[in-house]
TORBAKOL-201857 format. One line per 10 residues: their letters; for each residue x, y, z of C-alpha. Coordinates in steps of 0.25 Angstrom, whole numbers, padded with zeros to 4 digits. Layout:
<nodes>
a) X:Y:Z | ...
</nodes>
This chain:
<nodes>
marcnnlhla) 0266:0365:0401 | 0264:0350:0403 | 0272:0341:0394 | 0268:0327:0389 | 0280:0319:0391 | 0274:0309:0381 | 0272:0319:0369 | 0284:0323:0361 | 0280:0335:0352 | 0289:0343:0343
pfpkkltlrd) 0288:0355:0345 | 0283:0353:0359 | 0270:0362:0361 | 0271:0375:0369 | 0260:0371:0379 | 0255:0357:0381 | 0246:0352:0392 | 0242:0338:0394 | 0228:0334:0398 | 0221:0322:0403
gtfvankdry) 0215:0312:0394 | 0218:0307:0380 | 0212:0309:0366 | 0210:0296:0359 | 0212:0298:0344 | 0205:0287:0336 | 0202:0286:0321 | 0187:0291:0321 | 0190:0305:0323 | 0190:0318:0314
iklvadpphl) 0199:0330:0314 | 0191:0343:0313 | 0196:0355:0306 | 0191:0369:0311 | 0196:0380:0302 | 0191:0388:0290 | 0195:0382:0281 | 0197:0368:0288 | 0207:0364:0278 | 0217:0373:0284
lrpsaektgl) 0218:0362:0295 | 0220:0350:0287 | 0235:0350:0288 | 0233:0350:0303 | 0223:0338:0302 | 0233:0330:0293 | 0245:0333:0302 | 0239:0326:0315 | 0239:0313:0308 | 0227:0308:0315
gwqvtaspcv) 0221:0303:0302 | 0207:0308:0306 | 0197:0313:0296 | 0198:0328:0295 | 0185:0337:0294 | 0180:0351:0296 | 0165:0346:0297 | 0157:0351:0308 | 0149:0338:0307 | 0160:0329:0313
pkdkigltir) 0155:0323:0327 | 0162:0330:0338 | 0167:0317:0344 | 0173:0313:0331 | 0182:0325:0330 | 0196:0321:0336 | 0204:0333:0332 | 0200:0347:0329 | 0209:0357:0322 | 0204:0371:0323
ldenaeipae) 0209:0384:0317 | 0206:0396:0326 | 0212:0409:0321 | 0207:0416:0333 | 0214:0407:0343 | 0225:0412:0351 | 0235:0403:0345 | 0248:0407:0338 | 0248:0405:0323 | 0255:0392:0323
gyklsikpel) 0251:0388:0337 | 0240:0378:0340 | 0232:0372:0352 | 0231:0356:0353 | 0222:0350:0363 | 0219:0335:0364 | 0207:0332:0373 | 0201:0318:0375 | 0190:0321:0365 | 0197:0330:0354
ieivastpag) 0210:0335:0349 | 0210:0350:0345 | 0220:0359:0338 | 0218:0374:0337 | 0226:0384:0330 | 0225:0398:0324 | 0232:0394:0311 | 0233:0381:0302 | 0248:0380:0305 | 0245:0380:0320
afygactlaq) 0234:0369:0318 | 0245:0361:0310 | 0255:0362:0322 | 0244:0357:0332 | 0242:0345:0323 | 0257:0343:0322 | 0257:0342:0337 | 0245:0333:0337 | 0252:0324:0327 | 0264:0323:0336
ilrqttdvsm) 0255:0319:0348 | 0248:0309:0340 | 0261:0303:0335 | 0265:0299:0350 | 0251:0294:0354 | 0247:0285:0342 | 0245:0271:0347 | 0258:0263:0346 | 0252:0252:0338 | 0247:0262:0327
rakvrdrrqt) 0261:0269:0326 | 0266:0258:0317 | 0255:0261:0307 | 0259:0276:0306 | 0270:0277:0296 | 0270:0292:0293 | 0273:0302:0304 | 0263:0311:0299 | 0252:0302:0301 | 0250:0299:0316
segctcelpc) 0240:0287:0317 | 0229:0288:0307 | 0217:0281:0313 | 0224:0276:0326 | 0220:0278:0340 | 0229:0285:0350 | 0227:0293:0363 | 0232:0307:0363 | 0235:0314:0377 | 0226:0326:0380
lsitdwpdfp) 0233:0339:0380 | 0233:0353:0375 | 0244:0361:0367 | 0245:0375:0364 | 0257:0378:0355 | 0263:0388:0346 | 0277:0391:0340 | 0288:0400:0345 | 0293:0404:0331 | 0284:0407:0319
ergvmldisr) 0294:0402:0310 | 0300:0388:0312 | 0308:0383:0301 | 0317:0372:0295 | 0327:0375:0284 | 0333:0362:0277 | 0346:0363:0269 | 0343:0357:0255 | 0356:0363:0249 | 0368:0355:0256
dkvptmetly) 0365:0345:0249 | 0352:0338:0252 | 0339:0341:0245 | 0327:0333:0251 | 0317:0326:0243 | 0303:0332:0244 | 0298:0320:0252 | 0309:0323:0262 | 0305:0338:0263 | 0290:0335:0265
hlvdllaewk) 0293:0325:0276 | 0302:0336:0283 | 0291:0346:0281 | 0282:0337:0288 | 0291:0335:0300 | 0294:0350:0301 | 0279:0354:0300 | 0275:0344:0312 | 0286:0351:0320 | 0280:0364:0317
inqfqlyteh) 0290:0370:0308 | 0284:0380:0299 | 0296:0384:0289 | 0305:0376:0280 | 0316:0380:0271 | 0325:0372:0262 | 0339:0379:0262 | 0343:0381:0247 | 0355:0385:0240 | 0354:0377:0227
tfaylahpkv) 0343:0367:0229 | 0331:0374:0222 | 0329:0370:0208 | 0331:0385:0202 | 0327:0384:0187 | 0337:0395:0184 | 0349:0387:0191 | 0348:0372:0188 | 0363:0370:0188 | 0364:0374:0203
wakaspmtse) 0354:0363:0208 | 0356:0353:0197 | 0362:0342:0207 | 0354:0346:0219 | 0341:0340:0217 | 0334:0353:0221 | 0321:0358:0226 | 0312:0362:0214 | 0302:0372:0214 | 0291:0361:0214
dimaldeycq) 0298:0355:0226 | 0297:0368:0233 | 0283:0371:0230 | 0279:0357:0235 | 0286:0358:0248 | 0281:0372:0250 | 0267:0367:0249 | 0270:0355:0258 | 0276:0364:0268 | 0264:0374:0268
sryielvpnq) 0254:0362:0271 | 0262:0360:0284 | 0263:0375:0288 | 0278:0376:0284 | 0283:0387:0276 | 0294:0383:0265 | 0303:0395:0265 | 0312:0397:0253 | 0327:0396:0255 | 0338:0400:0245
nsfghferwl) 0352:0404:0250 | 0355:0417:0243 | 0369:0422:0246 | 0379:0412:0252 | 0378:0397:0250 | 0378:0398:0235 | 0389:0388:0232 | 0380:0379:0225 | 0377:0390:0215 | 0391:0397:0214
kfeeyrdmae) 0399:0385:0211 | 0393:0386:0197 | 0400:0395:0187 | 0387:0402:0183 | 0384:0407:0197 | 0398:0409:0202 | 0399:0424:0198 | 0388:0427:0208 | 0397:0422:0219 | 0404:0431:0229
cpdgfewpwg) 0417:0423:0228 | 0416:0415:0214 | 0429:0408:0217 | 0425:0404:0231 | 0431:0408:0244 | 0439:0403:0256 | 0429:0396:0266 | 0430:0403:0280 | 0433:0389:0286 | 0443:0385:0276
ghmgpttlnp) 0443:0381:0261 | 0439:0387:0248 | 0424:0387:0245 | 0417:0390:0232 | 0408:0402:0231 | 0395:0402:0240 | 0390:0417:0241 | 0384:0426:0231 | 0390:0439:0227 | 0381:0449:0234
tdkksirfla) 0386:0461:0225 | 0382:0455:0212 | 0368:0458:0208 | 0368:0445:0200 | 0367:0438:0214 | 0354:0444:0218 | 0348:0442:0204 | 0352:0427:0205 | 0345:0426:0219 | 0332:0433:0213
glydellphf) 0332:0422:0203 | 0333:0411:0213 | 0322:0418:0222 | 0312:0419:0210 | 0314:0404:0207 | 0313:0399:0221 | 0303:0408:0229 | 0290:0406:0221 | 0290:0391:0226 | 0288:0395:0240
tsslfnvgcd) 0276:0401:0248 | 0284:0406:0259 | 0287:0421:0261 | 0300:0418:0267 | 0314:0416:0259 | 0327:0412:0266 | 0338:0417:0257 | 0350:0412:0266 | 0362:0422:0264 | 0370:0415:0275
etwelgrgks) 0385:0412:0274 | 0390:0421:0263 | 0404:0417:0265 | 0410:0424:0254 | 0403:0437:0255 | 0413:0449:0254 | 0424:0440:0250 | 0422:0440:0235 | 0414:0449:0225 | 0408:0457:0236
akiaqrkgvg) 0421:0460:0244 | 0423:0474:0239 | 0409:0478:0243 | 0410:0470:0256 | 0422:0478:0259 | 0416:0491:0257 | 0402:0488:0263 | 0404:0476:0272 | 0401:0462:0270 | 0388:0463:0278
rvyldflmei) 0383:0474:0269 | 0386:0466:0257 | 0378:0454:0263 | 0366:0463:0267 | 0365:0470:0254 | 0364:0457:0247 | 0354:0451:0257 | 0346:0463:0255 | 0346:0460:0240 | 0341:0446:0243
yrlvtergrt) 0330:0452:0253 | 0325:0461:0241 | 0324:0448:0232 | 0316:0441:0243 | 0307:0452:0247 | 0304:0455:0232 | 0299:0440:0231 | 0290:0442:0243 | 0298:0434:0254 | 0304:0437:0267
mqfwgdiilh) 0319:0434:0268 | 0326:0425:0277 | 0341:0425:0278 | 0352:0419:0286 | 0357:0429:0296 | 0372:0425:0298 | 0378:0435:0288 | 0371:0447:0292 | 0374:0444:0307 | 0389:0446:0304
hpelipelpk) 0384:0460:0301 | 0374:0464:0312 | 0375:0479:0309 | 0367:0475:0296 | 0356:0467:0302 | 0347:0480:0305 | 0347:0482:0290 | 0340:0469:0287 | 0326:0470:0282 | 0316:0467:0293
dvialewgye) 0309:0457:0285 | 0320:0447:0283 | 0322:0435:0292 | 0336:0432:0297 | 0340:0418:0300 | 0349:0417:0312 | 0356:0403:0310 | 0365:0395:0319 | 0367:0380:0321 | 0375:0378:0334
ydhpfaervl) 0370:0376:0348 | 0376:0389:0352 | 0373:0398:0340 | 0371:0412:0345 | 0357:0414:0340 | 0353:0425:0351 | 0365:0434:0347 | 0363:0433:0332 | 0348:0434:0332 | 0349:0447:0340
kfeesgvpfc) 0355:0454:0329 | 0342:0452:0320 | 0333:0454:0332 | 0339:0468:0335 | 0338:0472:0321 | 0323:0468:0319 | 0327:0457:0309 | 0318:0445:0309 | 0325:0432:0311 | 0324:0417:0313
vapgtsswns) 0334:0408:0320 | 0340:0397:0312 | 0346:0385:0320 | 0349:0372:0313 | 0347:0357:0315 | 0362:0354:0316 | 0360:0342:0307 | 0370:0347:0296 | 0385:0343:0297 | 0381:0333:0308
lagrtenaik) 0376:0320:0301 | 0367:0317:0313 | 0364:0331:0318 | 0368:0338:0331 | 0356:0337:0340 | 0361:0345:0352 | 0366:0356:0343 | 0353:0357:0336 | 0344:0357:0348 | 0353:0369:0354
nitsaaktgi) 0354:0377:0341 | 0339:0376:0338 | 0334:0379:0352 | 0344:0390:0354 | 0339:0396:0341 | 0324:0395:0344 | 0326:0401:0358 | 0334:0413:0353 | 0324:0415:0342 | 0312:0416:0351
ehgalgllnt) 0320:0425:0361 | 0324:0435:0349 | 0311:0434:0341 | 0315:0425:0329 | 0304:0423:0319 | 0308:0408:0319 | 0318:0397:0318 | 0323:0391:0305 | 0330:0378:0308 | 0341:0375:0298
dwgdnghwqp) 0345:0361:0293 | 0358:0362:0284 | 0364:0352:0275 | 0379:0356:0276 | 0389:0347:0270 | 0380:0338:0262 | 0368:0336:0272 | 0372:0322:0277 | 0363:0323:0289 | 0350:0315:0286
lpvsylgymv) 0337:0323:0288 | 0332:0316:0301 | 0345:0322:0308 | 0338:0336:0306 | 0325:0332:0312 | 0330:0335:0326 | 0334:0349:0322 | 0321:0351:0315 | 0313:0347:0327 | 0321:0355:0337
gaiaswnaqa) 0319:0367:0328 | 0304:0365:0327 | 0303:0363:0342 | 0311:0375:0345 | 0305:0384:0335 | 0291:0380:0340 | 0293:0379:0355 | 0307:0385:0359 | 0305:0382:0373 | 0303:0367:0371
dirkdlsecl) 0312:0357:0377 | 0317:0352:0364 | 0326:0341:0369 | 0316:0334:0378 | 0309:0325:0368 | 0316:0329:0355 | 0320:0315:0351 | 0306:0310:0354 | 0300:0321:0345 | 0310:0317:0334
slhafgdcsl) 0306:0303:0335 | 0291:0305:0335 | 0290:0317:0326 | 0302:0316:0316 | 0303:0301:0315 | 0289:0296:0319 | 0297:0286:0329 | 0289:0283:0342 | 0301:0275:0347 | 0308:0288:0349
kagrafyeig) 0321:0282:0344 | 0323:0290:0331 | 0322:0303:0337 | 0332:0299:0348 | 0342:0293:0338 | 0342:0306:0329 | 0343:0315:0342 | 0355:0307:0347 | 0362:0305:0334 | 0362:0320:0332
niyrvfnret) 0370:0321:0345 | 0381:0312:0340 | 0389:0324:0338 | 0390:0327:0353 | 0399:0315:0355 | 0410:0324:0351 | 0416:0335:0361 | 0421:0344:0350 | 0410:0353:0345 | 0407:0355:0331
rncsipwqml) 0398:0366:0324 | 0389:0364:0313 | 0393:0350:0312 | 0396:0337:0320 | 0409:0329:0321 | 0403:0316:0315 | 0400:0324:0303 | 0414:0330:0302 | 0420:0316:0302 | 0413:0313:0289
frpmedrslv) 0412:0327:0282 | 0425:0334:0285 | 0439:0330:0279 | 0446:0319:0285 | 0459:0327:0285 | 0453:0338:0294 | 0459:0333:0307 | 0453:0345:0315 | 0440:0337:0314 | 0444:0327:0325
eglsmaefee) 0451:0337:0334 | 0445:0335:0348 | 0438:0322:0344 | 0441:0308:0350 | 0439:0293:0346 | 0430:0292:0358 | 0420:0302:0353 | 0418:0295:0340 | 0417:0282:0348 | 0406:0289:0356
mesrlkdiay) 0399:0293:0344 | 0399:0279:0338 | 0393:0274:0351 | 0382:0284:0352 | 0379:0282:0337 | 0377:0267:0340 | 0368:0270:0351 | 0359:0280:0343 | 0358:0270:0331 | 0354:0259:0341
gfigedmrcp) 0344:0268:0347 | 0338:0271:0333 | 0335:0256:0332 | 0320:0253:0333 | 0315:0267:0330 | 0301:0267:0325 | 0301:0279:0315 | 0287:0280:0307 | 0290:0293:0300 | 0289:0292:0284
daaiireefd) 0305:0293:0283 | 0308:0283:0293 | 0315:0274:0284 | 0324:0285:0279 | 0327:0290:0293 | 0332:0276:0296 | 0342:0276:0285 | 0346:0290:0288 | 0349:0286:0303 | 0357:0274:0299
qlvrllqlaa) 0365:0282:0289 | 0367:0293:0300 | 0373:0282:0309 | 0382:0277:0299 | 0387:0291:0296 | 0390:0294:0310 | 0397:0281:0312 | 0406:0284:0300 | 0409:0298:0306 | 0413:0291:0319
dvgkyrlggh) 0422:0282:0312 | 0428:0293:0304 | 0430:0301:0316 | 0438:0290:0323 | 0446:0289:0310 | 0449:0304:0310 | 0454:0303:0324 | 0464:0292:0319 | 0456:0279:0321 | 0456:0268:0310
kpkrfddrva) 0449:0271:0297 | 0435:0265:0298 | 0433:0252:0292 | 0426:0252:0278 | 0427:0267:0279 | 0426:0270:0264 | 0415:0260:0262 | 0407:0266:0274 | 0409:0280:0269 | 0404:0276:0255
evkmehevvw) 0392:0269:0262 | 0389:0281:0270 | 0389:0290:0257 | 0380:0279:0250 | 0370:0280:0262 | 0370:0295:0262 | 0365:0294:0247 | 0354:0284:0251 | 0349:0292:0263 | 0350:0305:0256
llrnrpggla) 0341:0301:0245 | 0330:0296:0254 | 0327:0310:0257 | 0334:0319:0248 | 0337:0322:0233 | 0349:0317:0226 | 0355:0331:0223 | 0366:0335:0233 | 0369:0320:0237 | 0382:0320:0230
dseskmcvgd) 0387:0333:0237 | 0382:0328:0250 | 0390:0315:0249 | 0403:0322:0245 | 0403:0330:0258 | 0408:0318:0266 | 0423:0318:0268 | 0426:0304:0272 | 0428:0292:0262 | 0432:0292:0247
drd) 0447:0293:0252 | 0444:0307:0259 | 0448:0300:0272
</nodes>
């Protein structure tokens, strides 16, 4: 396969061959749609950003046609695959499905974004519009492309504590669609506006039924399936803290957290029929607003299971059996409502002897978020039992402030390659918001893009031009500075020799109690000074970026806030090690929290903001 060193494409195509010559794209051209009916291809024509008139007429002179998009159901092209050819006289996209044509148009849009005349770029304010009416030269080439996984998803946490605005969600869907993601989930605990349960979501600014239907329609128009998601066993703390729901808890008075401390109730009592009737009511309210045939019911991290009301039954039957019996009740509810059930596979993997009893029409989600997570060992249990499964890595954004670039790349690529080897249905890339969701959205873009590339083309060299692709196709930045800055700031955590899991040391400095001396064991002043030096270089490298994406102004504010947060974390780290208390410390903490509020509201709803702010453990005399 020949590779064009001047083209940065995400995902990079399976087969790309450069040809001699160029295609001159000028304004006096047409896009011709060849399909029955032709309107099936209108989203593809719009996605190119060419700004040419779209037609299906046979009367257009041949020399006026600049792009032909053709649907050929008999072509030997995989369902979401496409062929793109750029010749001196014509561009052509051929696919066997409308989705494949759309993905061909996405690749063409990325090529156009890099070949538009520099003098015209300043006029292009929206990343979705390339160069309406401008003249540019495209390299002649041929591309044959198709995905490795039929299911390529992203799951965004909207329950701890950040619920995005609709504008933010639409923009994110646009990004993911261009990167050829075809599933999207909103991880939900209490942030859907259930009419029967207003007390639970009253302060959360939840997604409403109208929001869901509008987002579902928007996703469909971009060949993304909006999959309903409602955790249905554990993670019910936002419900069970209220008196009227507490009797459904496994441990109504809470339990001792495995890592120390007392926790309130989080898990439903699986032995009470009231629990299953309660879930049935939730499903009947939630599911009608989605067109997807899938439903992710969660059921992970059931911490209290077998330690409270189900203890006697669990002692007699085994905790795994109690879990599976309740899971099967949930399965019954889901199938009665015409859906296919997805569920997190962590609990059942603790009881592998029960996996063969799972129905063969469920989809297990094997999640793990570290670079060395044993995906191969764990998915083998589902593979051997004939249970369909997806791999579920993560963006490594949460509990980090700036992300963990290297961990994200290794975790996601490992999941993808393991999934391909063992027959996974797909890859669901997860983006969590643990402990207040302090990381800004652009920190997750790198993880999203890595997941999109790895699930489409698992053999691609992801590191080769990842920062360039981020700059161009996430930030609309032809200077290539924005992508490099976010890539590098995501590796700040690697300054420290001590390894942390599911978090970074800079995050720990701000979000773990000052009195916890174990947090600085093995750390040194020199490491924090090195962190400050690198942070200064990264911030300097961001100067002069040329972002042309619709949210460029927001990203600049988010980046500035991120730098200030990390600088504060470095100062707190030195203070924890015995250094002087930072100057204006309390004022700086107050300023950071105020900035957090301002930046939060640029993309997100106000509900959850107070909870998020309360997670910071420095300032307000807590130091």
